[in-house]
C-alpha positions in Angstrom: 74.5 94.4 -34.1 73.2 96.4 -37.1 70.7 93.7 -38.0 69.5 93.5 -34.4 69.1 97.3 -34.2 67.2 97.3 -37.5 65.0 94.5 -36.4 64.2 96.3 -33.1 63.3 99.4 -35.1 61.1 97.4 -37.4 59.3 95.8 -34.4 58.8 99.2 -32.8 57.3 100.6 -35.9 55.0 97.7 -36.3 53.8 98.2 -32.7 53.2 101.9 -33.3 51.2 101.1 -36.4 49.3 98.3 -34.6 48.6 100.8 -31.8 47.2 103.3 -34.2 44.9 100.7 -35.8 43.6 99.3 -32.5 43.2 102.7 -30.8 41.2 103.8 -33.9 39.0 100.7 -33.8 38.5 100.1 -30.1 39.6 103.4 -28.5 42.4 103.7 -25.9 40.3 102.0 -23.2 39.2 99.0 -25.4 42.5 98.3 -27.1 44.5 95.9 -24.9 48.3 95.5 -25.1 47.7 91.8 -25.8 45.6 92.7 -28.9 48.1 95.3 -30.0 51.0 92.9 -29.8 49.0 90.2 -31.7 48.2 92.7 -34.4 51.9 93.6 -34.7 52.8 89.9 -34.8 54.9 89.8 -31.6 54.5 88.6 -28.0 53.0 90.9 -25.4 56.3 90.8 -23.6 58.0 92.2 -26.7 55.6 95.1 -26.6 56.5 95.9 -23.0 60.2 95.9 -23.8 59.6 98.8 -26.2 56.7 100.4 -24.3 56.6 99.5 -20.5 53.1 101.0 -20.3 50.2 101.4 -22.7 50.4 105.1 -22.0 53.9 105.1 -23.5 52.7 103.5 -26.7 49.8 105.9 -26.9 52.2 108.8 -26.6 54.3 107.5 -29.4 51.2 107.0 -31.6 50.1 110.6 -30.9 53.5 112.1 -31.6 53.8 110.0 -34.8 50.4 110.4 -36.4 49.0 113.8 -35.3 49.4 117.0 -37.4 52.6 117.9 -35.5 55.2 116.1 -37.6 53.4 117.3 -40.8 53.4 120.9 -39.6 57.0 120.8 -38.6 57.9 119.4 -42.0 55.9 122.2 -43.7 57.6 125.1 -42.0 60.7 125.3 -44.2 58.4 125.3 -47.3 55.8 127.8 -46.1 58.5 130.3 -44.8 59.5 130.8 -48.4 56.0 131.4 -49.6 53.7 134.4 -49.7 51.6 134.5 -46.6 48.4 134.4 -48.6 49.6 131.2 -50.4 51.0 129.6 -47.3 47.8 129.5 -45.2 45.8 127.4 -47.7 48.8 124.9 -47.8 48.6 124.5 -44.0 44.8 124.2 -44.2 44.9 121.5 -46.9 47.4 119.5 -45.0 45.5 119.8 -41.7 42.2 118.7 -43.2 43.9 115.8 -44.9 45.5 114.7 -41.6 42.1 114.9 -39.9 40.5 112.9 -42.6 43.2 110.2 -42.4 42.7 110.0 -38.6 38.9 110.2 -38.7 38.2 107.0 -36.8 40.7 107.8 -34.1 39.3 111.3 -33.7 35.8 110.0 -33.5 36.5 107.5 -30.8 38.7 109.8 -28.8 36.0 112.4 -28.7 33.5 109.9 -27.4 35.6 108.5 -24.6 38.1 111.3 -23.8 36.6 112.2 -20.4 37.1 108.6 -19.3 40.8 108.6 -20.0 43.4 108.5 -17.2 44.9 111.8 -16.3 48.2 110.9 -17.8 46.7 110.0 -21.2 44.7 113.3 -21.3 48.0 115.1 -20.5 49.8 113.4 -23.3 47.2 114.5 -25.8 47.0 118.0 -24.5 50.8 118.4 -24.6 50.8 117.3 -28.2 48.0 119.7 -29.2 49.7 122.5 -27.3 52.9 121.9 -29.3 51.0 122.1 -32.6 49.6 125.5 -31.6 53.0 126.6 -30.4 54.6 125.5 -33.7 52.1 127.4 -35.8 52.4 130.4 -33.5 56.2 130.5 -34.1 55.4 130.9 -37.8 53.1 133.9 -37.1 55.7 135.4 -34.7 58.3 135.2 -37.4 56.1 137.2 -39.7 55.3 139.7 -37.0 59.0 140.3 -36.5 59.3 141.1 -40.2 56.2 143.4 -39.9 54.3 141.3 -42.4 51.6 140.7 -39.7 50.2 143.1 -37.2 50.7 142.5 -33.5 48.4 140.0 -31.9 48.6 137.0 -29.6 50.2 134.4 -31.9 49.1 131.4 -29.7 45.5 132.6 -29.8 45.8 133.1 -33.5 47.1 129.5 -34.0 44.1 128.2 -32.1 41.7 130.3 -34.1 43.2 129.3 -37.4 43.2 125.5 -36.8 40.0 125.7 -34.8 38.1 127.1 -37.9 39.1 124.0 -39.9 38.6 121.5 -37.1 35.1 122.9 -36.7 34.4 122.5 -40.4 35.8 118.9 -40.3 33.8 118.1 -37.2 30.5 119.4 -38.6 31.1 117.5 -41.9 32.1 114.2 -40.5 30.3 113.8 -37.2 27.5 116.4 -36.9 26.6 115.7 -40.6 25.6 119.2 -41.5 25.0 120.0 -45.1 28.4 119.5 -46.7 30.3 122.6 -48.0 32.8 122.6 -50.8 36.2 122.1 -49.2 38.1 124.4 -51.6 35.6 127.2 -51.0 35.8 126.8 -47.3 39.6 126.9 -47.4 39.5 130.0 -49.7 37.0 131.9 -47.6 38.4 131.0 -44.2 42.0 131.8 -45.1 40.9 135.1 -46.7 39.2 136.1 -43.6 42.2 135.2 -41.5 44.7 137.0 -43.8 42.6 140.2 -43.8 42.4 140.1 -40.0 46.1 139.6 -39.4 48.1 141.4 -42.1 49.8 144.6 -41.0 48.2 147.8 -42.2 49.7 149.4 -45.3 52.6 151.6 -44.4 53.4 149.6 -41.2 54.6 146.4 -42.8 56.6 145.1 -45.7 53.8 143.3 -47.6 52.7 139.7 -47.4 56.0 138.2 -48.7 57.3 135.8 -46.1 60.9 135.7 -47.3 
């Protein structure tokens, strides 16, 4: 039974990896379940045993390979860090994740309006959870009076939006490239200065 369970898990992982590759190469619309199964080295019927619909596989790919798992994994680390040090760590990891998924992002941007409603909802829910996860970090610092009061959800969108805009202009609009380290330093500095509690109202920038 253990061997069967392990084999099933291995098959599922191969299907998710194959889904990522095919969605990145052909887009959601162009990647067929037959091609994905073949890339994973299994029969199409096996794919449907794990994922009854292509939307189900897409949801698993999104939940596995977006920034969400990385951000959740970062939270215990950054909660122990100074706020000024934590934001660059988030920015570095976010930009790396975007670079690693460049092809998928490019093709999704080009065809997103053509996706079925269920697929768009899957993507929006994942992005929403990313914002909510980062917002929870800001809210925790607000409760400690490290940060001033502001809408944490909006702040999460603003923070990640800055770096997505930089990534988008660098990779797809092909504007004159900027030094990534300088961008991270300047953007996080602006964000820190706009969100820290005023002196005398908070306890400093230490997030412990």
